[in-house]
Phi, psi and omega in degrees: 000134182294154184304317183295329179287323176299316180300313183291329176295318178298319179299325185281345186292305181191156176299329180296316179295322177302310181300315183297316181293316182297320183290343180268350183291143179254159179299145172296140180297133179279057184224117182306329180298324178299315182285328176297320178296336178277000174107006180271139174249021181301146174279093186284353176289340180254118175200148182251358180231160175293121182299338178289351178269000181259123186246150172286135176266000180113297180294151175283180174308126181063014176296330167260104191282129174291161176261112187255343177229072186292147172241160189224157173233152175292141183307319182292346181263358183280127177237008183245005176245131174281157184303324186271000184286141185279142174228148172278119180266123179236121180235124178209138173051040177079007180246139178237133177229152178232137182237103184296136178291338177294341174268314184293336178297338180259344186237330171072331181223134171237117174271116190217188177214137174233117188063232180265005186255119174283130186229157166240121178261122188234151176214125174253109182299321184292342177247355187049045186250120180246114183224137177247136181237147163285124188264042175239139172230121181054036178080359180265131182279129179249148171242136186250147175224176180264137178278338189084008183246159182226149169223126188055036182067008184258143178308129169258115179268167170222152174261144187280351180276318181239351185059026169296144175265135184235138176278121185296319187291328184250342184074017183267137171287123186247339178215131175109194189308316185262026177306132179088350177275157179238130171289145177285124177275143180246130180304135175207171175206155180263129183218167178289144180303322180303318180294322177295315183296320180295320181281331185220071184301332177256009181297150183279128178244129178306127180275155177296127181294151175249347183290331182209070189298140176240181180275066183299139183095355175243157184249111180287354180246037184308132180090357181300324179298335185266358180289155177268353180202160179291170175301161184297355171306324184279121183245006183271186178283141176265148176295143184256002182241011179202148175304126183304334182261006175292145180278139182229138176267121177255121183246135181241130174230092187066234179272356182269135182235135176239151176224132184223132175298133183301320180296330177294322177292319180303317186267347185232010183302139356280151181249120177278131182257328175192170181308119177091349182251128187221142178242126186234147175280132183238002177139190183250161174205162179276142172284131178277355185253016185258280183272171179299319177267132186296331181280351183259005181292157181296156182286130172231172191268157169250140181226165177224134178244126182225157174236130180249122178224128179052039177080002180254127179265129180234133177292140178253152174294129176207165184210139175259107186234192178266154182300323181295330179288312178302319181291322182292318185268337180226064186297339182266000180264117179290140178271117180287139172079022182283153172234169182298143181293000000 
C-alpha cells in the first residue's frame, strides 16, 4: 500500500489516532537537501520566510492528492450531501459552482476553470481556510499540488511548473522562483448546500472523485472544533484576548485587512467595517471539523462581505478561519467584537 494511502487510512480510523500521530510528528529539516530528497526541485536559494518555520504535516509531496480533472453534478441530482453541509460557492460570469468541504477535507486543492478563468479552489482543514485563486502568473497557467508541509498550521502548496511553494492563507510565494509574488484571490464564500441548491438548482457541484476514493462524508479531524488550541504543528504565539479556536472572519479589500469575530457578526449583522464595506450574516451551516460525520457537526455561521461604491455592490475576498490563524498572519490587525476566551 502506498505511503499516502496508509496515511489517509490512519486519518480515517479515529480522531484519537489523528491527535496521537500529529503530536509525534517532528519539524521538517530546514535543509534544502532534505526536501530535494523528498522530490522537490524548488529553488531554495529564494525564500521570504525562515525555512525553519515550515513543518512536515506527515504526508509526502502529493500524499494528499489534488483534484486535477474535476467532474460535476447538477445540484438537484445530488443525493449524498445533506442540506446543512458546507460548500464553497464560486460565482463568475453568470456561472455558479459549489465545492463540498466533505470532499476538500480529503484533497485540499481543486484545479479547475470557471468560464474563461482558470482557478484553484483550496481548503486547509487545520485552519478552516477556504480560498480561491486565479492560477495564472504573468499569463502562465499553473497547476497546484500539496507539499505535505505546513507553516503556521496552514497548507503550503506548490505549483508544478516552477515548484514554487505558496502559502494557502495569503496566496504568497514563500520559497522558490515566484517568492514574493501574490496569487490573485477570487471572492468566494462558504454556505450551506441547501442555500446553493435553492439559488442554483442546476448549478454544478463537484462530484466525489473516483480516481482516489476517500471516506467522503467523514471527518478525519473529529473533535478539532472542541480543542482549546491548535495541533502542535503550530509553534507561534496564540492570541491572549480570544479563544485561539474561535472563528474569525478575515476580509480583504486590496491591501487592507479586517478581522471580525464570527459571533459578533451573528449578533450584530450587518457589521460595517469601513465606509462602503459591510459584513452580513447569511445563515447556518454544519462544521465539518466537529463530529465524525460531516453533516452532524455543530451549526456555525455563513457570512457575506460586500463593498458598495457608486451604488454597485461587489463581493469581497473573505475567509472564516480560526483566531490563531488570523493572529499569526495578521498580528497587527485587531479582531473586532472579541470577548474573553
